[in-house]
N, C-alpha and C positions, 0 to 999 in steps of 0.2 A: 144280635149279637153285642158282646161288651167289650171294646176294644180300648186299650191302651196305646197311645201315641208317644213314644219317648223321644227327645229331641235335645240336641245340645244347643239348638237354635231356634229362636222363635220371636215372636213379636217383642219390642218394637224394632228389632233388627228386620232388613228388607234384602232378600235374596231368593234364590230360586227355590231352596229347601222348604223355606216359609211358605212362598206361594204355592208350591207342591201340598204341602200339608193343609193348607186352609181350603183349597177347592175339594180335596178328597173328604175333607172334614164335614165341610157343608154338604154335599152330595150324599154322603153316608147317614148323616142325620137327617138330611131330609126324606131318606127310605125307612127310618124308622129306628136305625142301630143308635148305640149309645156310644159316645167317644169322648175319651178321657185324655187329657194333655199333660204329660209331664215335661217340664222344661225350665230354663232357667229364670231366676228373679234379677229384673233390672232396676239398677238405682233404688233398690230397697224397699220398691212400691210392691203393694200387694195387687192380686189380679181380682178383679170383681165378679168374674165369671167362676161359677160354682164348679164347673167340669175342667178348669185349670188349676193344676198345682205346680208351684213354684220351688225350686231349689234354692237355696241361698248360693250366690256366686261372686265372684270378681273378675274384672277385665284380665285377660291374659297380657301378660308383662312384655311380649315380643312387639314391638315396634309396629309391625306392620300387621299385628292382628288385634289392636286394641278394642275393636268393635266385638270381639267376639268376647265370651265370657268362660270361664273355669269355673265349674258346678262343684259343690261341695255334697257329701254325704248327707243324708237327712233323714233320722228314723222317723220324724213325723211324717214325711212325705210316703216312707216305706208303709207306715202304718195306713195311710190314705190309700195307698196301691192294694195293699192286703185286703181292705173292707170292701174293694170296690168287685171282688170275685170275678175277675177279667177271663174273658174266653179266648181272648188272643192279644200278645203282645207285639207291637208293630214299631221296632227302633227305626231312626232316620239317619244319625250320626254315629260311628262306631267310637265316642269319645266317652266323657265320663258317665253320662245320662245313658248313655249305650250299656256301659258295664252294669249299670243299675237295673235296666231291662232285662239282661240276661238274668240277674239275682232275681227278681220278681218272677220271671217265668219258671225259673227253678222252685223257688219256695212255695210260689201258690200254684204250680202243677197247671200253666198256661202254655199254650203254643206259642213260638217266637217267630216273627216274619222281619226281614231286616231289607229295607231300601238302600241301594249304593248309590246315592246321588252325585257323589262327587269323586272325580279322578284324581285321588290325593297324591299320586305318583307326579303330577305335573305342578303341584303346590309345594314341593319339598323346599322351595328356595325360601319359603317362609319359617322353615324350621331352623334354630339355631346349632345345627349339628352339621358335620360333613355330609356333603350331597351323596356319597356312596352310601353312608350309613342310613341316611333318611330314607333313601329309596328300598333299603333292605328293611327297614322298619314298617314301612307302608305295606309292601307285600305280604310280610309276616303278619302284622296286625290284621289286613284285610282277609288273609286264610284262617285264622285263628278266630276272629270274631264271627264270620260269615259259616265257618264250620260249627257253631254252637247254635244256629237256627235251622227251623224245619224248612224254610225256603228263603230265597234271595230274590227281590226284584231288582231289575236293571232296566233303565230307562230307555236302553237301547241295545241293537245286536253288538254293536262297537264294544260297549263296556261290558257285556257278557263275555264276550271273546277274551277281554283283558282280565276278568275277573278268573276264567279258566286258566289262564296263564299263570296267575299268582298261586294257582294250586286249590283254588276252591273248587269242590265238587259235591256241595249242596245244590238241590235242585235251583236252577235260577230260570224266573218268568220275566219276559219282556215285557213290559207295561210302562208305556210314556205316560205323562201326566197331560191330561186333556184340557180343554179351555171352558170356561163356562160362559157361554155367548149369551146367558140371559143378562148377566151384568154389565153388559156394552150399550143397553138402549138408553141411557142416562149420559151418554159421552158428549160434551159440546161441540157445537159445529166448527168446522175450520177457521171460519173467520174469526170467531170468538176467540179461538185458541192466538191468532196470528196477532191479534189486537193486544191480548194480555201478554206476549211476549216480544212484541215489536218488531215482527216480521214483516215485512213489506208484500204486498201481494203478488207482484211481479216475481218474488223470489221461490224457488225450489227448495224443499227442506230436506236435508240428508240427516240420518240420525243414527244413534245407536243408545242401547239401554243397557246398562249393566252395572256391577261393582268396578269401580276406577281402580283396578290392580293389574299387575304384569300378566297374569294370566289371560286376560282380555285382548290382549295385543291390539290396544287402543293406537299406541305409535304408529302401528302399520297404517291405520285407517287416516292419520295426520298425514302421512306421505303421500296418501292416494289423494287426499285434499288438495295437497300442493301440486300434485299433477294437475287435477282440474282446474285449480286457480289460475294455472298458466293459459288453460284454454277458454275459461269463460268466468262471467262474474256474476251468473243470474243464480246462485247459489248460496245455503248457508247450512252448516253443519252444526247439530245438537249432540252433545255428550250428556246423556241423561243420567244422573247417578252419583254416587260419591265413592271414596274409598280412598286407601294410602299412597295412590300415586298421582292424586291430582295436582299437587302443585309441581312435581317434576313435569306433569303433561304440559301444564300451563307454561311453563319454560319453554319447552320444546315448541309450544304454539308460536310463541315471541320469536323465538328462533328461526323457525320457517316461515315467519311472517303472514301467519294466518290470523292475527288478532281480529281482524275484520269480518272472517269467514265463521270461526269456531266460538260456540257458546257453550259453556259448563253451567247446567241447571242446577247441580246438587241434587238432593234426594227431593222427588216431589211423590204426591200422593198417588195410587195406583189407579186411581179415575184420572189424573192429569197425565200419567204415563199413556193410557189409551187415547186421550184427546191428541196427545202429541203425535201418536200412530196414525191418527185420522189425517194429520194436516203434513204428514212425512210423504214426499214422491217417491223415495227408495230408500229402505230401511238398509243398513249396511252392517256386517258382522265379520270380524275375524279372528275370534277366539278359536284355538285349535285344542283345547281341553273340555268342551263341552259334553255332559253326559248326554244330552238330549237336545238342548237349544229351544227349550220353551218359549223364549222370547220371540223367536222367529214365529212362532205359532200364533202368539199374542199380536204381533204385527200383522199377520195375515189375516186374522180375525177382523181388521179395521180396513181390509182392501189394502193393505199396503204391499207393493213388490219387494221382494227380498233379493239383496245378493249378498253372498256369505261364501267364505272360505271353506272349500271341501275338505272336513276333517271330523273325527271322531262323532259323537251324537248327531250333528248336522247332517250327515251324509245319509242317516235314516231318514229323517225328516224331509229331506230334498232330494231324494234318490230318483223321483219321475221328473224333477224340474219343473213342477207345477207351482205356481204363485212365487216363483222367483228362479234364480240361477244360482249356481256354485261356480268357483274357479279355483285357480292354485294360487298359493300364496306369493303371487307376484303382482308389485305395485301397477304395473303398466295395464297387465290384465283386468284386473280388477276395476281400476278406473274405466276402462274401456267397457266394462259390461254395465257399469253405472251410467255413463253418458249414454250408451244405447236406450236407456230407459227413459232419460230426460229430454233426449231428441225424437223420441217417438211416442207421440200421446196416444195412438191407438194399440201400440205394445203394451203401454202403461195399464190402459182399460182393461185390456184382455188380461193380463196377468194380474190385475187387481181382482178380477173376478174369480180366476181360477184361484186365488189365495183363500178368497171367502169360502170357497167350497171347500178346499182342501180342511179349512179350519173347521167346519161343520162335521166334516169326517173323523176328525179327532178331538169330539166333544168329551167333556168330563163325564157324561153319562155313558158313555160307550165305555171309556176306560174305567170307571167304576165297575162296570159289569165284570171286567177282566179282574180288577184286583177284588172282587168279592169272591171270584172263583178260586183264585190263589190264597183266600183266606180259608175257604172250605177245605181245600186240600192240606194248607197247613194243619188245621184243626184235627182233619182226618189222621193224618200221619201221624201226629202227636198221639192221638188216642191208641193208634196201633203199635208204635214203635217207643212212646215216650220220649224223653230227652236223649236223643243219639248225638254222637259228634261225629260230624262227618270227617273224613279222612281215614277213620277205621270202618268206616263201612264202604261197601264196594261202589264204585261209580255207577253201576247199573241200576240205582234207583230211580224210580220214576220221576222224571221231570218234563216239564213243558219245554219244547224246543222252541226257538226264536220264530219258526214258522207257524208252530200252532197257536203262539199267542197274538199273531197278526190279524 
């Protein structure tokens, strides 16, 4: 199959969408499919890879989105896409390049499938518009964009329900991003990581990994660390990643008196992320806007117990409470769950083993099987119905339910 992936975010950006694209791309190519990437050009540089096509782009002017790119139309890229004779167009973000994906699927007569990675309704604080108008536009754009696709992929059942509330009635398949366990064999040992970061052997490591933005709710985790510091001194907290809220959070660390506890690592390589997972005693996560919480699965793959707030996509992954626990958005309860793991080595070992088994169950191989099934359905529906705009078609259209896709 010849697959065109269209995305408004790609390397060198580091985020969950890029991770998902790369994991599925590698597995699809390993199985003999041809995958072509259409994405923004960063810093004016060209990509040496022959299957990557870059749009001219500029950084967004919004202060909180300067790491994101605004892509411009390109006749050259359109000609490249036309030349490839794609079987399927797979868009990843409903932005400028997402619109380009719609045009390519229309003009080149290819099925169009979209993955709804991000709960944009929870990111409207980044838009320079009144909140009410921003939320209205998110619902409208989501409904209109998804309505022009043969199928939509949701990383979790909760996001599928959200899309239905927006009025999206295209078939929605629930397919999380899996994890490539083969890529974890070369992760350094914990002693090496501790020495590199200057972390004493006797200290437990707590960590979170993600974009340092308001939506990740890191301020909540800092308050949890403040509670833990009042009770013990045998831990440190690593904030792994970078983003627009880093300086504000560093000021909050100083205000809470946590300078000797909290370390901001900035952006690190993917290999080092997994190395830090390996040295972590408990991975903590407080975001309430995740579509899946893939980072939890990555932590589990390194046998790291998880404590997370029970919200959105996280609830799908943690429904069985294996590999970790969830709790409410309450500082005292969260701190108590973390401390239970720190104080009970046997519980930590048992949960670590559960975590690894769960990561194996959510492998990229299994999820790619489901993705290919969705691809085949999209291509078949396109051949039978052509470009149909959902919203004008009855809701009884054949669709995979969340139960069928698990």
